N, C-alpha and C positions, 0 to 999 in steps of 0.2 A: 689811295686814301691819304688825306692830309692829317697827320698826327702830331699833336703838341705834347711835349713832356714839361711838367712844371715842378721845379724843385728850388728850395731857398735855404740851402745850408748856410751856416755862419762863415764857413771857410770857402775860398774860391777854388774852383776846379773846372777843367774842361777835358776834352778827349786826350790831350797830351798827358794828363795825370792818370791814365788808365791803370798803370801798374805802381802808382805811388802808394806808400804806406799810410798816407793820410786818409785815403778813401776807405769807407766802410762798405758793408754789403749792399746797402741801398743805392749808393752812387755807382758801384760796380755793375749792379743790375741795370741801372738806367743806361749806362754807356753800352753794355753788351746787347741789351734788348733793342735799343734804338738802332744800333748798327745792323742787327739782324733784320729788323723791319725794313730798313732802307734797302738791304740786299734783295728782299723779295718784292721790291717795287713801290714801297710807300714813301711819301714825301714827309720828312721829319724835321720838326723845329724843336729845339730845346731851350726853354726859358729857365735860366738858373743863375747862380751867382758866379758867372764866369768872368774872366779878366777883362775881356772886351768882346765885341761882336765879331764872330769869325765863322768860317765854313770849313768843316773837316769831312772829307769823303762824301760830299754832297749833303751833309747834315748841317743845318744852320743853328748856331749857338748865339743866343741873344741874352744880354744881361737883364734879369727879371726886375731889377730895381730902377732901371732907367725910366724916366717920366714920359718920354716921347716915342714910345713904341708905335710904329705905323699901324693903322687899323687893319690893313690887309694882312699884316703878319699875325693878327690875333684870331683870325677866322680858321677854324679847323673842323674836320669831321669827327675827330675823337680827341679828347683831352685826358691826359693821365697825370694825376697829381701824386707826388711822392710824399705821402704822410700828412698832408695839410689840405683840408677841404676849402679853406678860404682862398687858396691860390686859383681856384676855378674862376674867380672874378677877373683874372688877368686876360682870359680869352673868351671867345664865343664859340660854343660847340653844343650840338644836340646830344652827343654821347659823352659820358664822363665816367672815368674809372679811378678809383682810389687805391693806391698801393699802400697798405698798412704794414709797417715793419715793427710794430709793437702790439701787445695785447690791449685792445680797446674796451674799456668799461664805460658805462654811462657816466660815472663820476669823473673819469679822466677826460671823456669827450667834452663835458661841460667845463671842467677846469681849464682845459686847453682852448676853450672858446671855439670849438669845432661844431657844436650841435646846430646852431642857426644856419651856417653855410652848408652843412650836410643836408639839412631839410630843404634848403633853397635849391641846391644843385642836384640833389637826388642821384649821387653816383653809385655805381655798383662797386663793391669792395672785392679785392683779391685776397683769397686765403692761400697760404703757401704750404699748409700741411693740415692734416685732420686735427692735430692739436690746436693749431691756430684757429680753426673754425669753431672747435668746441669751447675754447676759452674766451672767445670774443662775444660781447653782448649781442643778442639777436637783433637789437635795434639797429646795429651797424650794417646789417644785411637787409634792412627793410626794403631797399630798392633793388635787391638782387645781389648776387655774388658770382665770382669766377673762382674755380679751384684750379690753380696752376702749379707747375713745378719749374724751378729755375734750372739753368744749366751752369756749367763752369766755363771759364775762358778757354778758347782754343789752345792756348799755350800748354794747358794741362793735358788736353786730349792728344795733341800732336807730339808731346814730349816723348822721346825714346826712353823706354823703361830701362832703368839701370840694371845691368847684369850682375853688378857687385853691390850688395846691400850690406850696411853696417848691422850685423846681426845682434848687436847689443844695444842698438839705439831706438828709443821711442821718442815721439814728438807730440807736442800740443801746440797748435797754431791758432786757436781761437783767441779772442781778446782775453786778457788776464782777469778781467772782472767776471768772466763766465766760468766761475767755479775752479779757477786754478788752485786756490787755497785747498779745496777739497781734494783735488788730484794729488797735491804735494803731501797731504796727510796720508793718503793711501799708499803712495810711493814710499814714504819714509817708514811707515809702520809695517807694511806687509810685503811690498814688492822688492825693494832693494835688499832688505835683510835676507831674503831667500834667493837672490841672484845678484851677487855683489859686483859683477862686472857690467851690469845694466847701466845705461846712460839715458837721461831724460832731458830733451831740449824743450824749453818753454818760452813763451812769448814774454818779452820784458814787461814786468809789472810796474805799477806806479809806486809801490812801496818796496823797500829792501826785503829780500827773502834770504833765508839760510840756504847756501849752495852746497851743503854737505850732500853726501850720498849720490855723487855724480849727477847733480842737477846743474844744467848749463843754461844760462840766459841767452836767448837768441835775440840779438838786437833787431829792432824794427827796421826793415829795409824794403827794397823793391820786391815785387812778387817773384821776379826771376830768381832772386837769391833765396827766397823762402821755398820756392819750388825745388831748388837744388838740395836743400836740407831735408825737405819732405820726401823727395824721391829716393833718398839714400836710407830712409828709416825703415825699420822692420815692422813697427806697430804705431798706429795713430791712437792716442789716448785722449778721450774727451768725455768727462762725466755728463756734460749737458748742462743746461741752465733754463730756468722757467721763461727767460726772454728769448730763447732760441726758437724761431718760428720756421726756419728752413735749415740753416747752418751750412753755408757754402764751404766752410773749412772741411767739414766731413765729406762733402761731395767731391772736393778737390782730392782728398785722400783716396776716395773710391776710384777716381779716374787714374790715379797714379798706382792703383792696385796695392795700396797699403791697408792691411786688415785693421779694422777699428774695434776698440773695446770701449764701451760706454755704459753709463748707468741709465741711459734712456730718458734723462730729464728733459723736459720741453719736447721738441720734435725729434730728438735723437734716435728714439726707437724706430722711427720711420726712415731714417737714413741707413740703417744697418739691417741686413737679413741675418737673423740670429743663426749661427752655425754654418752660414754660407759665405758671408762677406766679413764676418766679425762676430762679436758677441755683445748681447744686451744683458748686463748683470742686474740682479735684483737687489744687491747690497754691496757694501764696500769689500767684504771678504770674498764675495764671488767675483767682483771686479779683479781683485788681485789674483785669484786663482786662474781666471781666463788669460790674464797677461802672462803669468808664469808658464801656463800650458803652451802658449804660443812661442815663448822664448825657448822652452826646453824640448818642444816636440816639432822637429823640422818637417815632418810629414804633414802635421796639422797646418803649419804656416804655408806650406806649398799648396795644399788643397784650397785654403782660403784665397790665396793669391791667384790660383788657376780660375776660380770662380769669378773673381774680379776682372781678370783679363778677358774672360768670355763675355762680360757685360760692357767692356770698355768702348767708349765712343758711340753708345747706342742712342744718346740723347744730347743734342747740341743746341746752341742758341737759335739756329735756324728752325729747328723743330719746335722750340719754345715759342718763337715768334708766330709760326704757322698755327700752333695750337691756340695761342692767344687770340689771333684774328678770327679763328673759326668759332670762338665762343662769344665774340662781340655781337 
């Protein structure tokens, strides 16, 4: 099958940026899914804001803003747009799928000038969680939908688990605007006062924060360096956020067998099996209690980690690609 991906970020990127900190989940998904689809025999073309037209591992990258794209490059069996229905104008395809990485309301659809092109091209929308499906306006699935799960990069699956864990270190690797402030409040009020050797690594925020109580800012860097910090941590802390539709960060922690504690906001309750791979707290006090329980009860941590190890590597990008194609 000839498959075209359509993406028009304001920043430039291509396959070489796969582990760059400038990429968000949407771009990471595009790179990994396109690579997996190519590996199972599909011909892939990516139209995006790349630096120049190039081919990486048999996948053709074409700058979406150039004016003279040859007509034969525009024809495909399936077109996949990353968050923008107007991009379907760039290609000719009988099948169209929209990847939506934010909650779509009718008001937002109209404000973002998506409604006309949506009705014209009639794409099926991809839902990344039950939360995503529930919160999205039903008009956005008027022409059908696909319920899919994403995987994490193979570097997380293939990474050798650390035998030595920093038993006092927790970590938050989501974007700082995804309720880092809430996590810091819980940490300062209830967690650190009851376990004063605990350390919390957090993603660098846009604004200055108080680094008291063993809060350490983790500079944004390559995924390889983030993986090193994550794999050495005892607990993954993530309150969740209403904009989280899948949360690759939580899935990365799962693959590295780091138990998660969350408030379950957004899709986070779907990323954690309560009592098996971590805990979904009902409120801030319960969140703190679960964190302290894991810190102080080594048997509990070992049980959670064992459950995660038993699940490790069960779902890869190749599996996601095959599932996607089976539903087209």
